[in-house]
Every structure is written in structure tokens, then in C-alpha cells.
C-alpha positions in Angstrom: -0.2 0.1 -0.1 2.6 2.6 -0.9 0.9 4.7 -3.8 -2.1 6.7 -3.7 -4.2 6.8 -7.0 -7.7 8.8 -8.0 -10.0 8.0 -11.0 -13.0 9.6 -11.8 -15.8 8.2 -9.6 -19.3 8.7 -9.8 -21.6 11.3 -12.1 -20.7 14.0 -10.6 -16.8 13.5 -11.5 -15.6 13.0 -8.0 -12.6 11.3 -8.0 -12.0 8.2 -6.1 -9.0 7.4 -4.2 -7.0 3.8 -4.3 -4.3 2.3 -2.8 -2.4 -0.4 -5.0 -5.6 0.0 -7.3 -8.2 -0.9 -4.4 -10.6 1.7 -3.6 -11.0 3.5 -0.6 -14.0 4.2 1.5 -12.3 7.3 3.2 -11.2 10.3 1.8 -9.9 12.0 5.1 -5.8 12.3 5.4 -3.3 13.6 7.8 -0.3 15.1 6.6 2.8 16.2 9.2 5.8 18.6 8.0 8.8 19.5 9.3 8.9 22.9 7.0 6.9 24.6 4.5 9.4 23.9 2.0 8.6 20.2 2.7 5.0 20.7 2.4 5.5 22.3 -0.7 7.8 19.7 -2.5 5.3 16.7 -1.1 1.8 18.3 -1.9 3.4 20.4 -5.3 2.7 17.1 -7.3 -0.9 16.5 -5.9 -1.6 20.3 -6.3 -0.6 20.0 -10.3 -2.4 17.1 -11.0 -5.6 18.1 -9.7 -5.0 21.1 -12.1 -4.5 19.3 -14.8 -7.6 16.9 -14.2 -9.7 20.2 -14.1 -10.6 19.4 -10.5 -11.7 22.0 -8.1 -9.2 22.8 -5.0 -10.3 24.8 -1.9 -7.1 25.6 0.1 -7.9 26.8 3.9 -5.2 28.5 5.9 -4.5 30.9 8.9 -5.5 34.9 8.4 -2.2 36.4 6.9 -1.2 33.4 5.3 -2.5 33.9 1.7 0.5 35.7 0.2 2.8 33.0 1.3 0.8 30.5 0.0 0.2 31.7 -3.1 4.0 32.1 -3.5 4.6 28.5 -2.1 2.4 27.6 -5.1 4.2 29.3 -7.7 7.6 28.0 -6.8 5.9 24.5 -7.7 5.2 25.9 -10.8 1.9 26.8 -11.0 0.5 29.8 -12.3 -1.7 30.9 -9.5 -3.4 33.8 -10.8 -4.6 31.8 -14.0 -6.0 28.9 -11.5 -7.6 31.6 -9.3 -9.1 33.5 -12.2 -10.8 30.3 -13.4 -11.8 29.1 -10.5 -9.9 25.8 -10.4 -8.3 27.3 -7.0 -9.9 29.1 -4.2 -7.9 30.2 -0.9 -9.6 31.1 1.7 -8.9 31.6 5.6 -10.5 30.3 8.7 -13.0 32.1 10.6 -11.5 35.2 12.4 -12.8 37.1 15.7 -11.2 40.7 16.0 -8.6 39.8 13.6 -7.6 36.5 15.1 -8.2 32.7 14.2 -11.2 31.4 16.4 -11.7 27.9 16.7 -15.6 26.7 17.0 -15.7 22.7 16.0 -19.4 22.9 15.2 -18.9 26.8 13.2 -15.5 24.8 11.2 -17.8 21.8 10.2 -20.6 23.9 9.0 -18.1 26.2 7.1 -16.3 23.0 5.4 -19.9 21.6 4.4 -21.2 24.9 2.9 -18.0 25.3 0.8 -18.0 21.7 -0.2 -21.5 22.0 -1.5 -20.7 25.2 -3.7 -22.4 28.0 -2.1 -23.9 30.8 -3.4 -20.9 33.2 -3.7 -21.3 36.8 -1.7 -20.4 40.3 -2.2 -17.3 39.6 -0.6 -15.1 36.3 -0.9 -14.8 34.3 2.2 -14.5 30.7 3.3 -18.2 30.0 2.4 -18.0 31.3 -1.3 -14.4 31.6 -2.9 -14.7 28.0 -3.8 -17.7 28.8 -6.1 -16.7 31.5 -8.3 -16.2 30.4 -12.2 -15.7 26.7 -11.1 -15.9 24.1 -13.5 -19.2 22.5 -14.0 -18.9 18.5 -13.1 -15.2 18.9 -11.9 -14.2 17.0 -8.8 -12.8 18.7 -5.9 -9.8 18.5 -3.3 -9.2 20.2 0.1 -6.3 20.9 2.0 -6.6 22.6 5.4 -3.8 24.0 7.1 -4.3 23.5 10.9 -2.1 25.9 12.2 -5.2 28.3 12.5 -6.5 25.9 15.4 -3.5 26.0 17.1 -3.2 29.6 16.9 -6.4 30.1 18.4 -5.4 27.8 21.2 -7.9 24.9 20.2 -8.8 22.9 23.3 -7.3 19.6 22.4 -10.6 17.6 22.8 -12.5 20.3 20.8 -9.7 20.0 18.0 -9.9 16.2 17.8 -13.6 16.1 18.2 -13.5 18.1 15.1 -11.3 15.9 13.7 -13.4 12.9 14.3 -16.5 14.2 12.8 -14.9 15.4 9.8 -14.4 11.8 8.7 -18.6 12.0 8.2 -18.5 14.8 6.2 -15.9 14.4 3.8 -16.5 10.3 3.4 -20.0 11.5 2.4 -18.9 13.8 -0.3 -16.5 12.0 -1.6 -14.0 14.7 -0.7 -10.2 14.1 -0.5 -9.3 16.3 2.3 -5.7 16.6 3.5 -5.1 17.7 7.0 -1.7 19.5 7.3 0.0 20.3 10.8 3.4 21.5 11.5 5.4 18.9 13.5 7.3 21.5 15.3 4.2 22.1 17.0 2.9 19.0 18.3 4.3 16.8 21.0 3.9 12.9 21.1 0.8 12.5 22.5 -1.2 15.1 20.6 0.3 13.5 17.3 -0.8 10.0 18.0 -4.5 11.5 18.8 -4.4 13.5 15.7 -3.3 10.0 13.6 -6.1 8.1 15.4 -8.7 10.6 13.8 -7.1 10.1 10.4 -7.7 6.8 8.3 -5.1 7.8 5.6 -2.0 9.1 6.2 0.7 11.0 3.8 4.0 10.2 4.8 6.8 11.3 2.7 4.2 12.1 -0.2 3.2 8.4 -0.1 -0.5 7.8 1.0 -0.9 4.8 3.3 -3.7 3.4 5.2 -3.2 4.1 9.2 -3.3 1.5 11.3 -3.9 3.8 14.3 -7.2 4.9 12.7 -9.9 4.4 15.2 -13.3 4.7 14.0 -15.5 8.1 14.7 -17.9 6.6 17.3 -15.3 5.1 19.3 -13.3 8.1 19.0 -15.8 10.4 20.2 -17.1 8.2 23.3 -13.6 8.1 24.3 -12.8 12.1 23.9 -16.6 12.4 25.9 -15.1 10.3 28.7 -11.9 12.3 28.8 -13.9 15.9 28.9 -15.7 14.1 31.9 -12.3 12.9 33.7 -10.7 16.2 33.1 -8.2 14.0 31.0 -7.4 16.4 28.2 -4.7 14.2 26.8 -4.1 10.7 24.7 -1.4 8.3 25.6 2.2 9.4 23.9 3.1 8.1 20.6 4.7 4.7 20.3 8.0 4.4 18.7 6.3 2.6 15.8 4.2 5.9 14.9 5.8 6.8 11.1 7.8 10.0 10.9 8.5 12.0 7.7 12.0 10.8 6.2 13.8 12.2 3.2 14.5 8.6 2.0 10.8 8.2 1.4 9.8 8.9 -2.2 8.3 12.6 -2.3 5.4 12.1 -4.5 1.7 11.9 -4.7 0.7 9.9 -7.3 -2.7 9.9 -8.8 -2.9 7.5 -11.6 -6.2 6.0 -12.7 -7.3 3.0 -10.7 -7.0 -0.6 -12.4 
């Protein structure tokens, strides 16, 4: 299970992910990076392949990160201005309050659902409508969520994990490939392990893998509820077997049609 592939899916053109040609039921992916440069190197092929296929791309990030993200995309060889103009690329920020990121699991899930379901554009571009403008009809979608904003907002660990666990139902129901991007430098072992447990797929060194640590959402939500009652905010430390990003792994995200 060393490669990720996508093929045109149902009549709506939603791409189906597969591992070694076997179609997957899950679309929620976690990716941990040591630097922005590593992130761009690994995800660049994923972005470019989506543009070649005519798919919509929604990238969500912290306020103030838009210019840097555009520059990083341009460095991978994309014509960012053209992709934004035609609607294939939409960049938006997470909700803010008084100019700072504001994390609310329910609100974030609602915002993502509206963005994924093609809302009607408003007068001012926002996370809710940026993705809709001039989007090609019938195209598939891909979503990349940079999770720095949740960490910047001081999200309670249980609230963040609840959001990630519940997100599985949203993206699986819409067959929406979604990559949640985390900065390894901002996570301790216990937090990383908890985040792994909420994602059925992991992106390690640019290779999509099934996650052996994945805990089904219903089970994870019960555990989180019990933790909240008991006051235990953290899970167990990450075991030594948890894979880490490695420069020795191939930096690619393959998206060839499933056989």
C-alpha cells in the first residue's frame, strides 16, 4: 500500500482514491511536515495533478498566510493567478474574531460543509464562497486544510480532536479528498498520536498509506467524551512505531487511474 491513485468516480466527477488499485471508502488524510519547504515539495505534485484534471481546489489557512501560500504554489510551477481566475483554485482563511483565528468545531464543520456543497457567492469572498466562483461544472474537488489556525487560536485538544473525528463523516459522505496539514514542530508525541487516530489515511513522505492507528469516529468520540468528563485532556504518548517523515521516502503523491 505504497501509492495513492485517483480515478474519475461517480457521475459528478468526484475522484475516487485508491491504494494499489483498491478503491477506498475514506477520504480524510493527515499530513505532518517539518517545514513549509517540505510541505510544498510533497504536496506540489498533488496540486498540479488536480489542476491537470480540471478539479476544484479549496485551500484553507490561517489569516495572513495567503500571500506566502500563493508564493509557495507558484514555486511549484503553477500559474496561480490563472487558476484563481478560472475558479480551479480558491484560497480562503478560517473564521476570525477581532482579527485573530477563532476555533469552534461546530462552526468549522458547518463552514466546510457549505464550501464543499458549492454555496452561492456573496459580495465579499470568504471561506464559504471563494470556492464557487467560476468553478468548472462537474469537476471533482480536493481540499487542503492548514491547521495552524486551530493551534494559533489555542484550540482545546479535545475540541480539535472532536472536529477531526466528526470531519470523517462530512468528507466521506461527499467523497471529498481532504488533507489536514500539521506542523510537526508544534506537536508533542501525545497530540500527534491523537491526531493520527482521527484520520484513516496518512501522507508520509508524499506516499498515501492506510493508517493502522485509525480509531472509528464513534469510538473516538465516546473516548473523547469520557476524557472531557474525567478531566484528562491528553491521550497516550506516541509509540515508537509511529512513522515519521523521512527524506529517504519518495516525495510524490501519485494519482494514476485505478485499475
